[in-house]
Each structure stands twice: as C-alpha cells, then as structure tokens.
mmJSON file of the N, C-alpha and C atoms, coordinates in Angstrom:
{"data_MODEL":{"atom_site":{
"group_PDB":["ATOM","ATOM","ATOM","ATOM","ATOM","ATOM","ATOM","ATOM","ATOM","ATOM","ATOM","ATOM","ATOM","ATOM","ATOM","ATOM","ATOM","ATOM","ATOM","ATOM","ATOM","ATOM","ATOM","ATOM","ATOM","ATOM","ATOM","ATOM","ATOM","ATOM","ATOM","ATOM","ATOM","ATOM","ATOM","ATOM","ATOM","ATOM","ATOM","ATOM","ATOM","ATOM","ATOM","ATOM","ATOM","ATOM","ATOM","ATOM","ATOM","ATOM","ATOM","ATOM","ATOM","ATOM","ATOM","ATOM","ATOM","ATOM","ATOM","ATOM","ATOM","ATOM","ATOM","ATOM","ATOM","ATOM","ATOM","ATOM","ATOM","ATOM","ATOM","ATOM","ATOM","ATOM","ATOM","ATOM","ATOM","ATOM","ATOM","ATOM","ATOM","ATOM","ATOM","ATOM","ATOM","ATOM","ATOM","ATOM","ATOM","ATOM","ATOM","ATOM","ATOM","ATOM","ATOM","ATOM","ATOM","ATOM","ATOM","ATOM","ATOM","ATOM","ATOM","ATOM","ATOM","ATOM","ATOM","ATOM","ATOM","ATOM","ATOM","ATOM","ATOM","ATOM","ATOM","ATOM","ATOM","ATOM","ATOM","ATOM","ATOM","ATOM","ATOM","ATOM","ATOM","ATOM","ATOM","ATOM","ATOM","ATOM","ATOM","ATOM","ATOM","ATOM","ATOM","ATOM","ATOM","ATOM","ATOM","ATOM","ATOM","ATOM","ATOM","ATOM","ATOM","ATOM","ATOM","ATOM","ATOM","ATOM","ATOM","ATOM","ATOM","ATOM","ATOM","ATOM","ATOM","ATOM","ATOM","ATOM","ATOM","ATOM","ATOM","ATOM","ATOM","ATOM","ATOM","ATOM","ATOM","ATOM","ATOM","ATOM","ATOM","ATOM","ATOM","ATOM","ATOM","ATOM","ATOM","ATOM","ATOM","ATOM","ATOM","ATOM","ATOM","ATOM","ATOM","ATOM","ATOM","ATOM","ATOM","ATOM","ATOM","ATOM","ATOM","ATOM","ATOM","ATOM","ATOM","ATOM","ATOM","ATOM","ATOM","ATOM","ATOM","ATOM","ATOM","ATOM","ATOM","ATOM","ATOM","ATOM","ATOM","ATOM","ATOM","ATOM","ATOM","ATOM","ATOM","ATOM","ATOM","ATOM","ATOM","ATOM","ATOM","ATOM","ATOM","ATOM","ATOM","ATOM","ATOM"],
"id":[1,2,3,4,5,6,7,8,9,10,11,12,13,14,15,16,17,18,19,20,21,22,23,24,25,26,27,28,29,30,31,32,33,34,35,36,37,38,39,40,41,42,43,44,45,46,47,48,49,50,51,52,53,54,55,56,57,58,59,60,61,62,63,64,65,66,67,68,69,70,71,72,73,74,75,76,77,78,79,80,81,82,83,84,85,86,87,88,89,90,91,92,93,94,95,96,97,98,99,100,101,102,103,104,105,106,107,108,109,110,111,112,113,114,115,116,117,118,119,120,121,122,123,124,125,126,127,128,129,130,131,132,133,134,135,136,137,138,139,140,141,142,143,144,145,146,147,148,149,150,151,152,153,154,155,156,157,158,159,160,161,162,163,164,165,166,167,168,169,170,171,172,173,174,175,176,177,178,179,180,181,182,183,184,185,186,187,188,189,190,191,192,193,194,195,196,197,198,199,200,201,202,203,204,205,206,207,208,209,210,211,212,213,214,215,216,217,218,219,220,221,222,223,224,225,226,227,228,229,230,231],
"type_symbol":["N","C","C","N","C","C","N","C","C","N","C","C","N","C","C","N","C","C","N","C","C","N","C","C","N","C","C","N","C","C","N","C","C","N","C","C","N","C","C","N","C","C","N","C","C","N","C","C","N","C","C","N","C","C","N","C","C","N","C","C","N","C","C","N","C","C","N","C","C","N","C","C","N","C","C","N","C","C","N","C","C","N","C","C","N","C","C","N","C","C","N","C","C","N","C","C","N","C","C","N","C","C","N","C","C","N","C","C","N","C","C","N","C","C","N","C","C","N","C","C","N","C","C","N","C","C","N","C","C","N","C","C","N","C","C","N","C","C","N","C","C","N","C","C","N","C","C","N","C","C","N","C","C","N","C","C","N","C","C","N","C","C","N","C","C","N","C","C","N","C","C","N","C","C","N","C","C","N","C","C","N","C","C","N","C","C","N","C","C","N","C","C","N","C","C","N","C","C","N","C","C","N","C","C","N","C","C","N","C","C","N","C","C","N","C","C","N","C","C","N","C","C","N","C","C","N","C","C","N","C","C"],
"label_atom_id":["N","CA","C","N","CA","C","N","CA","C","N","CA","C","N","CA","C","N","CA","C","N","CA","C","N","CA","C","N","CA","C","N","CA","C","N","CA","C","N","CA","C","N","CA","C","N","CA","C","N","CA","C","N","CA","C","N","CA","C","N","CA","C","N","CA","C","N","CA","C","N","CA","C","N","CA","C","N","CA","C","N","CA","C","N","CA","C","N","CA","C","N","CA","C","N","CA","C","N","CA","C","N","CA","C","N","CA","C","N","CA","C","N","CA","C","N","CA","C","N","CA","C","N","CA","C","N","CA","C","N","CA","C","N","CA","C","N","CA","C","N","CA","C","N","CA","C","N","CA","C","N","CA","C","N","CA","C","N","CA","C","N","CA","C","N","CA","C","N","CA","C","N","CA","C","N","CA","C","N","CA","C","N","CA","C","N","CA","C","N","CA","C","N","CA","C","N","CA","C","N","CA","C","N","CA","C","N","CA","C","N","CA","C","N","CA","C","N","CA","C","N","CA","C","N","CA","C","N","CA","C","N","CA","C","N","CA","C","N","CA","C","N","CA","C","N","CA","C","N","CA","C","N","CA","C","N","CA","C","N","CA","C","N","CA","C","N","CA","C"],
"label_alt_id":[null,null,null,null,null,null,null,null,null,null,null,null,null,null,null,null,null,null,null,null,null,null,null,null,null,null,null,null,null,null,null,null,null,null,null,null,null,null,null,null,null,null,null,null,null,null,null,null,null,null,null,null,null,null,null,null,null,null,null,null,null,null,null,null,null,null,null,null,null,null,null,null,null,null,null,null,null,null,null,null,null,null,null,null,null,null,null,null,null,null,null,null,null,null,null,null,null,null,null,null,null,null,null,null,null,null,null,null,null,null,null,null,null,null,null,null,null,null,null,null,null,null,null,null,null,null,null,null,null,null,null,null,null,null,null,null,null,null,null,null,null,null,null,null,null,null,null,null,null,null,null,null,null,null,null,null,null,null,null,null,null,null,null,null,null,null,null,null,null,null,null,null,null,null,null,null,null,null,null,null,null,null,null,null,null,null,null,null,null,null,null,null,null,null,null,null,null,null,null,null,null,null,null,null,null,null,null,null,null,null,null,null,null,null,null,null,null,null,null,null,null,null,null,null,null,null,null,null,null,null,null],
"label_comp_id":["MET","MET","MET","ASN","ASN","ASN","LEU","LEU","LEU","TYR","TYR","TYR","GLU","GLU","GLU","ARG","ARG","ARG","PHE","PHE","PHE","ARG","ARG","ARG","GLN","GLN","GLN","LEU","LEU","LEU","MET","MET","MET","SER","SER","SER","GLU","GLU","GLU","ARG","ARG","ARG","ASN","ASN","ASN","ILE","ILE","ILE","THR","THR","THR","SER","SER","SER","TYR","TYR","TYR","GLN","GLN","GLN","VAL","VAL","VAL","SER","SER","SER","LYS","LYS","LYS","ASP","ASP","ASP","THR","THR","THR","GLY","GLY","GLY","VAL","VAL","VAL","SER","SER","SER","GLN","GLN","GLN","THR","THR","THR","THR","THR","THR","LEU","LEU","LEU","SER","SER","SER","TYR","TYR","TYR","TRP","TRP","TRP","LYS","LYS","LYS","SER","SER","SER","GLY","GLY","GLY","ARG","ARG","ARG","SER","SER","SER","LYS","LYS","LYS","PRO","PRO","PRO","LYS","LYS","LYS","LEU","LEU","LEU","ASP","ASP","ASP","LYS","LYS","LYS","ILE","ILE","ILE","ILE","ILE","ILE","LYS","LYS","LYS","ILE","ILE","ILE","ALA","ALA","ALA","ILE","ILE","ILE","TYR","TYR","TYR","PHE","PHE","PHE","ASN","ASN","ASN","VAL","VAL","VAL","PRO","PRO","PRO","LEU","LEU","LEU","ASP","ASP","ASP","GLU","GLU","GLU","LEU","LEU","LEU","ILE","ILE","ILE","LYS","LYS","LYS","GLU","GLU","GLU","ASP","ASP","ASP","ASP","ASP","ASP","ILE","ILE","ILE","PRO","PRO","PRO","GLU","GLU","GLU","ASP","ASP","ASP","ASN","ASN","ASN","ILE","ILE","ILE","SER","SER","SER","MET","MET","MET","GLN","GLN","GLN","PHE","PHE","PHE","GLN","GLN","GLN"],
"label_asym_id":["A","A","A","A","A","A","A","A","A","A","A","A","A","A","A","A","A","A","A","A","A","A","A","A","A","A","A","A","A","A","A","A","A","A","A","A","A","A","A","A","A","A","A","A","A","A","A","A","A","A","A","A","A","A","A","A","A","A","A","A","A","A","A","A","A","A","A","A","A","A","A","A","A","A","A","A","A","A","A","A","A","A","A","A","A","A","A","A","A","A","A","A","A","A","A","A","A","A","A","A","A","A","A","A","A","A","A","A","A","A","A","A","A","A","A","A","A","A","A","A","A","A","A","A","A","A","A","A","A","A","A","A","A","A","A","A","A","A","A","A","A","A","A","A","A","A","A","A","A","A","A","A","A","A","A","A","A","A","A","A","A","A","A","A","A","A","A","A","A","A","A","A","A","A","A","A","A","A","A","A","A","A","A","A","A","A","A","A","A","A","A","A","A","A","A","A","A","A","A","A","A","A","A","A","A","A","A","A","A","A","A","A","A","A","A","A","A","A","A","A","A","A","A","A","A","A","A","A","A","A","A"],
"label_entity_id":["1","1","1","1","1","1","1","1","1","1","1","1","1","1","1","1","1","1","1","1","1","1","1","1","1","1","1","1","1","1","1","1","1","1","1","1","1","1","1","1","1","1","1","1","1","1","1","1","1","1","1","1","1","1","1","1","1","1","1","1","1","1","1","1","1","1","1","1","1","1","1","1","1","1","1","1","1","1","1","1","1","1","1","1","1","1","1","1","1","1","1","1","1","1","1","1","1","1","1","1","1","1","1","1","1","1","1","1","1","1","1","1","1","1","1","1","1","1","1","1","1","1","1","1","1","1","1","1","1","1","1","1","1","1","1","1","1","1","1","1","1","1","1","1","1","1","1","1","1","1","1","1","1","1","1","1","1","1","1","1","1","1","1","1","1","1","1","1","1","1","1","1","1","1","1","1","1","1","1","1","1","1","1","1","1","1","1","1","1","1","1","1","1","1","1","1","1","1","1","1","1","1","1","1","1","1","1","1","1","1","1","1","1","1","1","1","1","1","1","1","1","1","1","1","1","1","1","1","1","1","1"],
"label_seq_id":[1,1,1,2,2,2,3,3,3,4,4,4,5,5,5,6,6,6,7,7,7,8,8,8,9,9,9,10,10,10,11,11,11,12,12,12,13,13,13,14,14,14,15,15,15,16,16,16,17,17,17,18,18,18,19,19,19,20,20,20,21,21,21,22,22,22,23,23,23,24,24,24,25,25,25,26,26,26,27,27,27,28,28,28,29,29,29,30,30,30,31,31,31,32,32,32,33,33,33,34,34,34,35,35,35,36,36,36,37,37,37,38,38,38,39,39,39,40,40,40,41,41,41,42,42,42,43,43,43,44,44,44,45,45,45,46,46,46,47,47,47,48,48,48,49,49,49,50,50,50,51,51,51,52,52,52,53,53,53,54,54,54,55,55,55,56,56,56,57,57,57,58,58,58,59,59,59,60,60,60,61,61,61,62,62,62,63,63,63,64,64,64,65,65,65,66,66,66,67,67,67,68,68,68,69,69,69,70,70,70,71,71,71,72,72,72,73,73,73,74,74,74,75,75,75,76,76,76,77,77,77],
"pdbx_PDB_ins_code":[null,null,null,null,null,null,null,null,null,null,null,null,null,null,null,null,null,null,null,null,null,null,null,null,null,null,null,null,null,null,null,null,null,null,null,null,null,null,null,null,null,null,null,null,null,null,null,null,null,null,null,null,null,null,null,null,null,null,null,null,null,null,null,null,null,null,null,null,null,null,null,null,null,null,null,null,null,null,null,null,null,null,null,null,null,null,null,null,null,null,null,null,null,null,null,null,null,null,null,null,null,null,null,null,null,null,null,null,null,null,null,null,null,null,null,null,null,null,null,null,null,null,null,null,null,null,null,null,null,null,null,null,null,null,null,null,null,null,null,null,null,null,null,null,null,null,null,null,null,null,null,null,null,null,null,null,null,null,null,null,null,null,null,null,null,null,null,null,null,null,null,null,null,null,null,null,null,null,null,null,null,null,null,null,null,null,null,null,null,null,null,null,null,null,null,null,null,null,null,null,null,null,null,null,null,null,null,null,null,null,null,null,null,null,null,null,null,null,null,null,null,null,null,null,null,null,null,null,null,null,null],
"Cartn_x":[1.416,2.075,1.598,1.976,1.426,1.826,1.33,1.4,3.065,3.782,5.097,5.831,5.482,6.301,5.624,4.698,4.393,4.841,5.099,6.169,7.099,7.808,9.251,9.704,8.606,8.784,9.135,7.684,7.488,9.146,9.633,10.731,12.089,12.022,13.093,12.88,11.779,11.298,11.95,11.765,11.961,13.519,14.044,15.662,15.318,14.273,14.077,14.199,14.678,15.342,13.506,13.809,12.649,12.655,14.207,14.686,14.086,14.042,13.35,12.016,11.519,9.759,9.332,10.2,9.778,9.853,10.913,11.46,10.364,9.744,8.872,7.551,7.253,5.719,5.445,6.272,6.132,5.736,5.7,5.428,6.818,6.936,8.137,8.694,10.225,10.641,10.536,10.171,9.771,8.33,7.498,6.157,6.515,7.676,7.703,8.519,9.128,9.717,8.764,7.952,6.752,6.115,5.697,4.862,5.871,7.003,8.057,7.828,8.101,7.934,6.73,5.46,4.458,3.891,4.524,4.172,2.932,2.667,1.531,0.968,-0.389,-0.675,-0.97,-0.714,-0.787,-2.052,-2.369,-3.356,-3.884,-4.88,-5.226,-4.937,-4.821,-4.145,-2.557,-2.018,-0.677,-0.427,-1.616,-1.533,-1.782,-2.92,-3.151,-1.529,-0.973,0.351,1.346,1.31,2.203,1.807,0.359,-0.122,0.212,-0.288,-0.084,1.411,2.11,3.773,4.363,3.916,4.204,3.422,2.046,1.415,0.671,0.192,-0.383,-1.688,-2.561,-4.032,-4.172,-5.018,-4.749,-4.85,-5.769,-5.929,-4.468,-3.743,-2.328,-1.397,-1.948,-1.324,-1.656,-3.093,-3.673,-4.756,-4.995,-6.295,-6.815,-7.981,-8.885,-8.311,-7.617,-7.226,-5.49,-5.333,-4.169,-4.698,-5.508,-6.46,-6.886,-6.638,-7.233,-8.566,-9.03,-10.842,-11.391,-10.727,-11.229,-10.689,-9.855,-9.826,-11.018,-11.525,-12.557,-13.702,-14.338,-15.338,-15.178,-14.005,-14.039,-14.225,-14.17,-14.31,-15.812,-16.461,-18.052,-18.69,-18.21,-19.333,-19.379],
"Cartn_y":[1.689,2.755,3.622,3.565,4.45,5.72,6.976,8.384,8.678,7.925,8.805,8.087,6.98,6.584,7.445,7.91,8.685,10.029,10.681,11.708,11.68,10.595,10.35,10.561,9.676,9.731,11.287,11.949,13.522,14.498,13.911,14.685,14.12,12.863,12.431,13.079,12.884,13.468,14.92,15.579,17.111,17.725,16.54,16.612,17.742,17.306,17.99,17.107,17.775,16.973,17.297,16.478,16.615,17.741,17.913,19.042,20.345,20.436,21.613,21.839,20.826,20.515,20.97,20.301,20.876,22.367,22.753,24.379,24.889,24.72,25.583,25.757,24.221,23.837,24.472,23.656,23.981,22.636,21.918,20.244,19.664,19.788,19.215,17.795,18.118,16.775,15.352,15.859,14.859,14.204,14.82,14.535,13.53,13.999,13.412,12.038,12.057,11.072,9.639,10.214,9.533,8.555,9.665,9.189,8.059,8.336,7.144,5.955,6.379,4.67,3.939,4.846,4.435,4.754,5.585,5.729,6.485,7.542,8.007,8.165,8.627,8.808,10.614,11.108,12.478,13.246,13.995,15.072,15.507,15.841,16.174,17.598,18.518,19.89,19.634,18.923,18.571,18.299,17.074,16.457,17.71,18.6,19.561,20.354,20.799,21.71,21.052,19.47,18.976,19.003,18.762,18.722,20.172,21.233,22.567,22.709,22.356,22.528,22.004,20.419,19.967,20.218,21.197,21.314,20.183,19.437,17.831,17.926,17.37,16.993,15.784,16.181,15.462,13.918,13.635,12.378,11.402,12.424,11.704,11.423,12.083,11.72,10.911,10.967,10.26,9.234,7.895,7.21,7.282,6.752,6.964,6.244,5.003,4.69,5.25,6.449,7.177,8.283,8.489,9.497,8.664,9.178,8.649,8.896,7.867,8.02,9.465,9.678,11.136,12.288,12.175,13.327,13.397,12.158,12.322,12.871,12.538,12.707,14.321,14.564,16.023,16.883,16.483,17.372,17.712,16.699,16.813,17.318,17.448,18.31,19.666],
"Cartn_z":[-68.678,-68.34,-67.134,-65.834,-64.851,-65.219,-64.517,-64.489,-64.574,-63.336,-63.493,-64.645,-65.122,-66.548,-67.425,-67.749,-68.388,-68.662,-66.959,-66.892,-67.223,-66.57,-67.126,-68.348,-69.174,-71.024,-71.468,-70.59,-71.194,-70.993,-69.889,-69.299,-70.206,-70.738,-71.562,-72.89,-73.41,-74.748,-74.833,-73.841,-74.16,-73.005,-72.612,-71.919,-70.871,-69.947,-68.862,-67.332,-66.556,-65.498,-64.46,-63.303,-62.48,-61.513,-61.373,-60.365,-61.004,-62.68,-63.409,-63.079,-63.647,-63.233,-61.736,-60.921,-59.752,-59.412,-59.84,-59.842,-60.379,-61.915,-62.727,-62.18,-61.619,-61.322,-59.613,-58.831,-57.558,-57.038,-57.689,-57.25,-56.775,-55.372,-54.855,-55.204,-55.047,-55.721,-55.043,-53.638,-52.66,-53.148,-53.48,-54.03,-55.434,-56.15,-57.471,-56.989,-56.3,-55.518,-55.084,-54.27,-53.721,-54.82,-55.966,-57.46,-57.86,-58.069,-58.705,-57.85,-56.432,-55.688,-55.369,-55.758,-55.385,-53.948,-53.375,-51.711,-51.834,-53.094,-53.079,-54.434,-54.386,-56.056,-55.787,-57.015,-57.308,-57.022,-56.596,-56.318,-57.691,-58.162,-59.343,-59.596,-58.449,-58.806,-59.379,-58.879,-59.458,-60.634,-60.602,-62.422,-63.436,-63.162,-63.768,-64.034,-62.965,-63.141,-64.06,-63.984,-64.827,-66.484,-66.503,-67.618,-68.364,-67.693,-68.341,-68.881,-67.598,-67.799,-69.029,-69.491,-70.683,-71.906,-71.442,-72.883,-73.181,-72.364,-72.724,-72.183,-72.828,-72.232,-71.008,-70.073,-68.98,-69.52,-70.444,-70.381,-71.274,-71.565,-71.847,-70.679,-69.643,-68.527,-67.657,-67.264,-66.049,-66.862,-66.124,-66.125,-65.007,-64.939,-63.545,-62.615,-62.767,-61.379,-61.026,-61.735,-61.365,-60.123,-60.241,-59.134,-57.981,-56.692,-55.415,-55.486,-55.086,-54.763,-54.422,-53.108,-52.637,-53.489,-54.449,-55.328,-56.276,-56.693,-57.858,-57.283,-55.966,-55.369,-55.108,-54.392,-54.402,-55.69,-56.664,-57.853,-58.443,-57.7,-58.059,-56.984,-56.131,-54.756,-55.027],
"occupancy":[1.0,1.0,1.0,1.0,1.0,1.0,1.0,1.0,1.0,1.0,1.0,1.0,1.0,1.0,1.0,1.0,1.0,1.0,1.0,1.0,1.0,1.0,1.0,1.0,1.0,1.0,1.0,1.0,1.0,1.0,1.0,1.0,1.0,1.0,1.0,1.0,1.0,1.0,1.0,1.0,1.0,1.0,1.0,1.0,1.0,1.0,1.0,1.0,1.0,1.0,1.0,1.0,1.0,1.0,1.0,1.0,1.0,1.0,1.0,1.0,1.0,1.0,1.0,1.0,1.0,1.0,1.0,1.0,1.0,1.0,1.0,1.0,1.0,1.0,1.0,1.0,1.0,1.0,1.0,1.0,1.0,1.0,1.0,1.0,1.0,1.0,1.0,1.0,1.0,1.0,1.0,1.0,1.0,1.0,1.0,1.0,1.0,1.0,1.0,1.0,1.0,1.0,1.0,1.0,1.0,1.0,1.0,1.0,1.0,1.0,1.0,1.0,1.0,1.0,1.0,1.0,1.0,1.0,1.0,1.0,1.0,1.0,1.0,1.0,1.0,1.0,1.0,1.0,1.0,1.0,1.0,1.0,1.0,1.0,1.0,1.0,1.0,1.0,1.0,1.0,1.0,1.0,1.0,1.0,1.0,1.0,1.0,1.0,1.0,1.0,1.0,1.0,1.0,1.0,1.0,1.0,1.0,1.0,1.0,1.0,1.0,1.0,1.0,1.0,1.0,1.0,1.0,1.0,1.0,1.0,1.0,1.0,1.0,1.0,1.0,1.0,1.0,1.0,1.0,1.0,1.0,1.0,1.0,1.0,1.0,1.0,1.0,1.0,1.0,1.0,1.0,1.0,1.0,1.0,1.0,1.0,1.0,1.0,1.0,1.0,1.0,1.0,1.0,1.0,1.0,1.0,1.0,1.0,1.0,1.0,1.0,1.0,1.0,1.0,1.0,1.0,1.0,1.0,1.0,1.0,1.0,1.0,1.0,1.0,1.0,1.0,1.0,1.0,1.0,1.0,1.0],
"B_iso_or_equiv":[0.0,0.0,0.0,0.0,0.0,0.0,0.0,0.0,0.0,0.0,0.0,0.0,0.0,0.0,0.0,0.0,0.0,0.0,0.0,0.0,0.0,0.0,0.0,0.0,0.0,0.0,0.0,0.0,0.0,0.0,0.0,0.0,0.0,0.0,0.0,0.0,0.0,0.0,0.0,0.0,0.0,0.0,0.0,0.0,0.0,0.0,0.0,0.0,0.0,0.0,0.0,0.0,0.0,0.0,0.0,0.0,0.0,0.0,0.0,0.0,0.0,0.0,0.0,0.0,0.0,0.0,0.0,0.0,0.0,0.0,0.0,0.0,0.0,0.0,0.0,0.0,0.0,0.0,0.0,0.0,0.0,0.0,0.0,0.0,0.0,0.0,0.0,0.0,0.0,0.0,0.0,0.0,0.0,0.0,0.0,0.0,0.0,0.0,0.0,0.0,0.0,0.0,0.0,0.0,0.0,0.0,0.0,0.0,0.0,0.0,0.0,0.0,0.0,0.0,0.0,0.0,0.0,0.0,0.0,0.0,0.0,0.0,0.0,0.0,0.0,0.0,0.0,0.0,0.0,0.0,0.0,0.0,0.0,0.0,0.0,0.0,0.0,0.0,0.0,0.0,0.0,0.0,0.0,0.0,0.0,0.0,0.0,0.0,0.0,0.0,0.0,0.0,0.0,0.0,0.0,0.0,0.0,0.0,0.0,0.0,0.0,0.0,0.0,0.0,0.0,0.0,0.0,0.0,0.0,0.0,0.0,0.0,0.0,0.0,0.0,0.0,0.0,0.0,0.0,0.0,0.0,0.0,0.0,0.0,0.0,0.0,0.0,0.0,0.0,0.0,0.0,0.0,0.0,0.0,0.0,0.0,0.0,0.0,0.0,0.0,0.0,0.0,0.0,0.0,0.0,0.0,0.0,0.0,0.0,0.0,0.0,0.0,0.0,0.0,0.0,0.0,0.0,0.0,0.0,0.0,0.0,0.0,0.0,0.0,0.0,0.0,0.0,0.0,0.0,0.0,0.0],
"pdbx_formal_charge":[null,null,null,null,null,null,null,null,null,null,null,null,null,null,null,null,null,null,null,null,null,null,null,null,null,null,null,null,null,null,null,null,null,null,null,null,null,null,null,null,null,null,null,null,null,null,null,null,null,null,null,null,null,null,null,null,null,null,null,null,null,null,null,null,null,null,null,null,null,null,null,null,null,null,null,null,null,null,null,null,null,null,null,null,null,null,null,null,null,null,null,null,null,null,null,null,null,null,null,null,null,null,null,null,null,null,null,null,null,null,null,null,null,null,null,null,null,null,null,null,null,null,null,null,null,null,null,null,null,null,null,null,null,null,null,null,null,null,null,null,null,null,null,null,null,null,null,null,null,null,null,null,null,null,null,null,null,null,null,null,null,null,null,null,null,null,null,null,null,null,null,null,null,null,null,null,null,null,null,null,null,null,null,null,null,null,null,null,null,null,null,null,null,null,null,null,null,null,null,null,null,null,null,null,null,null,null,null,null,null,null,null,null,null,null,null,null,null,null,null,null,null,null,null,null,null,null,null,null,null,null],
"auth_seq_id":[1,1,1,2,2,2,3,3,3,4,4,4,5,5,5,6,6,6,7,7,7,8,8,8,9,9,9,10,10,10,11,11,11,12,12,12,13,13,13,14,14,14,15,15,15,16,16,16,17,17,17,18,18,18,19,19,19,20,20,20,21,21,21,22,22,22,23,23,23,24,24,24,25,25,25,26,26,26,27,27,27,28,28,28,29,29,29,30,30,30,31,31,31,32,32,32,33,33,33,34,34,34,35,35,35,36,36,36,37,37,37,38,38,38,39,39,39,40,40,40,41,41,41,42,42,42,43,43,43,44,44,44,45,45,45,46,46,46,47,47,47,48,48,48,49,49,49,50,50,50,51,51,51,52,52,52,53,53,53,54,54,54,55,55,55,56,56,56,57,57,57,58,58,58,59,59,59,60,60,60,61,61,61,62,62,62,63,63,63,64,64,64,65,65,65,66,66,66,67,67,67,68,68,68,69,69,69,70,70,70,71,71,71,72,72,72,73,73,73,74,74,74,75,75,75,76,76,76,77,77,77],
"auth_comp_id":["MET","MET","MET","ASN","ASN","ASN","LEU","LEU","LEU","TYR","TYR","TYR","GLU","GLU","GLU","ARG","ARG","ARG","PHE","PHE","PHE","ARG","ARG","ARG","GLN","GLN","GLN","LEU","LEU","LEU","MET","MET","MET","SER","SER","SER","GLU","GLU","GLU","ARG","ARG","ARG","ASN","ASN","ASN","ILE","ILE","ILE","THR","THR","THR","SER","SER","SER","TYR","TYR","TYR","GLN","GLN","GLN","VAL","VAL","VAL","SER","SER","SER","LYS","LYS","LYS","ASP","ASP","ASP","THR","THR","THR","GLY","GLY","GLY","VAL","VAL","VAL","SER","SER","SER","GLN","GLN","GLN","THR","THR","THR","THR","THR","THR","LEU","LEU","LEU","SER","SER","SER","TYR","TYR","TYR","TRP","TRP","TRP","LYS","LYS","LYS","SER","SER","SER","GLY","GLY","GLY","ARG","ARG","ARG","SER","SER","SER","LYS","LYS","LYS","PRO","PRO","PRO","LYS","LYS","LYS","LEU","LEU","LEU","ASP","ASP","ASP","LYS","LYS","LYS","ILE","ILE","ILE","ILE","ILE","ILE","LYS","LYS","LYS","ILE","ILE","ILE","ALA","ALA","ALA","ILE","ILE","ILE","TYR","TYR","TYR","PHE","PHE","PHE","ASN","ASN","ASN","VAL","VAL","VAL","PRO","PRO","PRO","LEU","LEU","LEU","ASP","ASP","ASP","GLU","GLU","GLU","LEU","LEU","LEU","ILE","ILE","ILE","LYS","LYS","LYS","GLU","GLU","GLU","ASP","ASP","ASP","ASP","ASP","ASP","ILE","ILE","ILE","PRO","PRO","PRO","GLU","GLU","GLU","ASP","ASP","ASP","ASN","ASN","ASN","ILE","ILE","ILE","SER","SER","SER","MET","MET","MET","GLN","GLN","GLN","PHE","PHE","PHE","GLN","GLN","GLN"],
"auth_asym_id":["A","A","A","A","A","A","A","A","A","A","A","A","A","A","A","A","A","A","A","A","A","A","A","A","A","A","A","A","A","A","A","A","A","A","A","A","A","A","A","A","A","A","A","A","A","A","A","A","A","A","A","A","A","A","A","A","A","A","A","A","A","A","A","A","A","A","A","A","A","A","A","A","A","A","A","A","A","A","A","A","A","A","A","A","A","A","A","A","A","A","A","A","A","A","A","A","A","A","A","A","A","A","A","A","A","A","A","A","A","A","A","A","A","A","A","A","A","A","A","A","A","A","A","A","A","A","A","A","A","A","A","A","A","A","A","A","A","A","A","A","A","A","A","A","A","A","A","A","A","A","A","A","A","A","A","A","A","A","A","A","A","A","A","A","A","A","A","A","A","A","A","A","A","A","A","A","A","A","A","A","A","A","A","A","A","A","A","A","A","A","A","A","A","A","A","A","A","A","A","A","A","A","A","A","A","A","A","A","A","A","A","A","A","A","A","A","A","A","A","A","A","A","A","A","A","A","A","A","A","A","A"],
"auth_atom_id":["N","CA","C","N","CA","C","N","CA","C","N","CA","C","N","CA","C","N","CA","C","N","CA","C","N","CA","C","N","CA","C","N","CA","C","N","CA","C","N","CA","C","N","CA","C","N","CA","C","N","CA","C","N","CA","C","N","CA","C","N","CA","C","N","CA","C","N","CA","C","N","CA","C","N","CA","C","N","CA","C","N","CA","C","N","CA","C","N","CA","C","N","CA","C","N","CA","C","N","CA","C","N","CA","C","N","CA","C","N","CA","C","N","CA","C","N","CA","C","N","CA","C","N","CA","C","N","CA","C","N","CA","C","N","CA","C","N","CA","C","N","CA","C","N","CA","C","N","CA","C","N","CA","C","N","CA","C","N","CA","C","N","CA","C","N","CA","C","N","CA","C","N","CA","C","N","CA","C","N","CA","C","N","CA","C","N","CA","C","N","CA","C","N","CA","C","N","CA","C","N","CA","C","N","CA","C","N","CA","C","N","CA","C","N","CA","C","N","CA","C","N","CA","C","N","CA","C","N","CA","C","N","CA","C","N","CA","C","N","CA","C","N","CA","C","N","CA","C","N","CA","C","N","CA","C","N","CA","C","N","CA","C","N","CA","C","N","CA","C"],
"pdbx_PDB_model_num":[1,1,1,1,1,1,1,1,1,1,1,1,1,1,1,1,1,1,1,1,1,1,1,1,1,1,1,1,1,1,1,1,1,1,1,1,1,1,1,1,1,1,1,1,1,1,1,1,1,1,1,1,1,1,1,1,1,1,1,1,1,1,1,1,1,1,1,1,1,1,1,1,1,1,1,1,1,1,1,1,1,1,1,1,1,1,1,1,1,1,1,1,1,1,1,1,1,1,1,1,1,1,1,1,1,1,1,1,1,1,1,1,1,1,1,1,1,1,1,1,1,1,1,1,1,1,1,1,1,1,1,1,1,1,1,1,1,1,1,1,1,1,1,1,1,1,1,1,1,1,1,1,1,1,1,1,1,1,1,1,1,1,1,1,1,1,1,1,1,1,1,1,1,1,1,1,1,1,1,1,1,1,1,1,1,1,1,1,1,1,1,1,1,1,1,1,1,1,1,1,1,1,1,1,1,1,1,1,1,1,1,1,1,1,1,1,1,1,1,1,1,1,1,1,1,1,1,1,1,1,1]
}}}
C-alpha cells in the first residue's frame, strides 16, 4: 500500500474529504491529486502535516521509498 492509499484509508475511516484535509492542513488539492496519480511524491513537510492532522505516527503513513531521495538527504544536513 503506497502513501496515497494509506492517506485515502485514513480519510475513509474518519469520513473526511480531501477538500477538508486540504483546507485544514494547507496541502493543496493539486498536490494531493499529484500524489494520487503518481505524478509526484510528497515532500516530508507535507507528510508531517498529514500525520499530525490524522494524529498518526509518521511510520503509519510512509515507507522509505515514499520519500524522494532529495528530501531524505536534506533532513540530515
């Protein structure tokens, strides 16, 4: 299950729309759409916002291959 599928599952469990998540977190609907289609991978700061919003640990949302390599190296500089 990729990040978007886990995200969609959380929305479904809580009966929340992507519009509401976007409005509450500031993560644009375009960004969410790109995640869904695979056109882009989410940046770590946005994943953190989603995890906080749903009150779940990061590792419930992401796996190492969900984060673009440039985001990983950025965190350790």
